[in-house]
N, C-alpha and C positions, 0 to 999 in steps of 0.2 A: 253838193255845196249849196245850190239854190234851195233845195228842200230843207236843209238845216237852217237857212236864213228865214224861211217861211215859218218853221217851227218855233223860232225865237220871237215871232211877231204875232203870236196867237191873240186875236182880239178878245175882249171880255166875253165870257160865256156863262157868267153867273146870272141869276135872276135879276132883272132890272129893278124890281121892287126892293130887293135886298140892297142893291147899290144905292138906291134913292134913300133908303132908311139910314144907311151909313152917313150919307151927306147930311141928312137931318140931324143925326147925332153930333156931327162935327160942328154944325151951326149952334147947337144947344150948348155944347161943352167946350167949344174952341178947337181950332186946328193945332195939333202939336207940332213941334219942330221936326219930328220924324214919325212916319207911319210904320208901325210894326205890329206884331201880334198882341203886344201888351196893351195897346190902345183899342183893340177890337175884341175886347173881352166878352161882349154879348153874342158873339158868333162862334160857331164850331170851328175846329182846326181847318177842315177842308174849305169852309166858306172864307176864313181869314186869308188863306192862300189865294183863292180866286179873286177876292177883293183887291189884294195887293197886285196881282197880275193885271187886273182891270185898270187900276190907277197908273201902273207903269205904262201900259199901252196908250192910255189917254194923256200921257205926259203930265199927270197930276202930281207925281212924285218922281224923284230920280232913282237910279238903280239901287242906291243904298237906303232908299226910303225917305230921303230928305224932302220936306215939303217946301212950297213956295207960293208965289202970288196967284198962280193959276188955281190951286186947290182952295186957297183962301177966298178967292173971288167966287168960286162955285158955291162954297158953303154960305157965304154972305148973301148970295142971290136966292138961295133956297126959300121957297114960299113967298117970293116977292115978284113983282112984274118983270124983273130982270132975269128971272130964272130961265125962261125960254131962250132969249138971245144969248145968254152966257153959256148955257148948255149947247146950243147950236154951234157956237164958235168952237167949243172943244171938239165936238163931233166932226165938224168940217175939217179941222186941222189934222185929226187923227185918222179919219177914214177918207182921205183924199181920193184914192182910187174908186171908192164906192160912191161918194157924192159927185164924182165926175159924171155919173149918170143922172139924168133928170128924174128925181124921185117922184115927181108929179105924174110922170107917164110910164115909169119903169114897171116891169112885171116881176113877180116872184122869181121866175126862172132867170131873168137877167141879173138880179141881185145875188141869187145863189151861185151863179156862174162866176160873178165878179169876186165873191168871197173865196170860191174854190181856186180861181186863178191867182189871186193875190196872196192868200194866206195858206192854202194847202192843208187845212186841218182835216182830221178824220170826219167822216160823215156825221156821226153822232154829235161831235163837238161843233162842227160847222153849223148845224141846225140851231144850236143854242147861241152861237155867235150872231147869227142872223136875227134871231128872236130878240136878243139884247139890243142890237142896233135899231131895229124897227120900233121897239117900244120907246127907246131913248129919243129917236127922231120924232116920233109922234108927240112925246112929252115936250120936246123942244119946238113944236109947231113948225117943223121944217117943210111940211107939205108932202104927204104921201099920196100916191095914186090910190084909187079905190081898191085895186087889186092887192096892193101892199097893206092897206089898212085892214083888209079882211084877215090878214095873217096876225094882226095884233089883238084880235078878238078871242076871248076865251070860248072854247067849245062848250056847248050845253052839257050839263052834267046828266049822265044817265041815271035813271031811277035804280036804286039798289035792289037786287033780288032778295026775296024773302029769305032770311036766315043767312045771308052772305056776309053780314057785318055784325060785329058785337058792339054794344053800347059801352062806352068807356065812362068811368066815374068822373063826374064833374064837381067842381067846387064853385060855390056862388061868389060873385063879386060883391063887395060890400055895398050896402045901401047908398053910401055917399058917392061912390064911383058910378053906380048905376044912375043915380039922380043927375049927376053931372053930364053923363052921356045923353040921357033922355031929354035934357034941357036944350040940347043943341040940335035943332032941325028935326026933332022928333026921332032921334036915333035911339034905338033900344039896345042896351048892352048885351052882347052875346054871352052864353055860358062859356067859362074859361076852363080848359082842361088843366088838370093838376100838373102837367109836364113842366111848362115854363112860359115866360112872356114871349119866347120865340114864335109861338103860334100866332100871337097877335100881330107880329110884324107882317105876316102874310096878308093881312087885311088891307095894307097900304097898296094902292094902285095908281098908276099915272092917270091923270084926268079925273081923279076922284073929287067930288064936291068939297070945297074948302071946309064947310061946317062938319061934314062927315069925317074928313081927314083930321080935323082938330079933335073930334071926339075920340078917334082911335088913339091919337097921341096922349090924350088924358088918361085913357085906360092903360096904355103902355107905361106911362110914367108911374101910375099907381102900382102896377104889378112889379115894376123894377124896385120901387121903394119897399114893397112888402118882401121881395126876395132878399134885398140887401139887409133888411132888419131881421131876417131869419125865417121868412115864409109867412103865408097867410095864416091867421089864427082861426 
């Protein structure tokens, strides 16, 4: 019975950058009366489910998807000085057993054990749950110990072995979009794969410089406009 209760309380295990992108979309387009798959059209089916699970755990929506002041407040605070305090309040309320530990002195083992004892998720899922929480806590400026901060850093990419990867066909971004990006803090627009604007979402990261983040948003809006109008010419 206890194990079943824990299973129903699985914390967010989606990529934090994807969650952050969703909140940005809500700020741009408005928070609907109900959150369901129809308003998460830019994400895959699996990601939609994970986002809804995350919002339920964080009490941003009710079981039926109904939204309220909490989600509205988070969206309104996005990219403003109130983002950190607003997000921190959400995290402290939803992760009470975790934030009961002093995050400024806690070790990775202490946090892992707290998640295991409280939520009982499978090891692979638990690792993602902890990763989401640590990135969110860092973005909310909740104060992480040096040991925990190390876990939010991306590992250095290994050099690819010769012949181990194939180059994929790229399509150029229009000159106007490139110029808009380059005008902001010297950011040069990356080549965009023909797949979709989903790839650009991965560029958004917590702690990213505001000018760089704005440049990514410009590129993302451009790509979505092209996709909506039938694709890049």
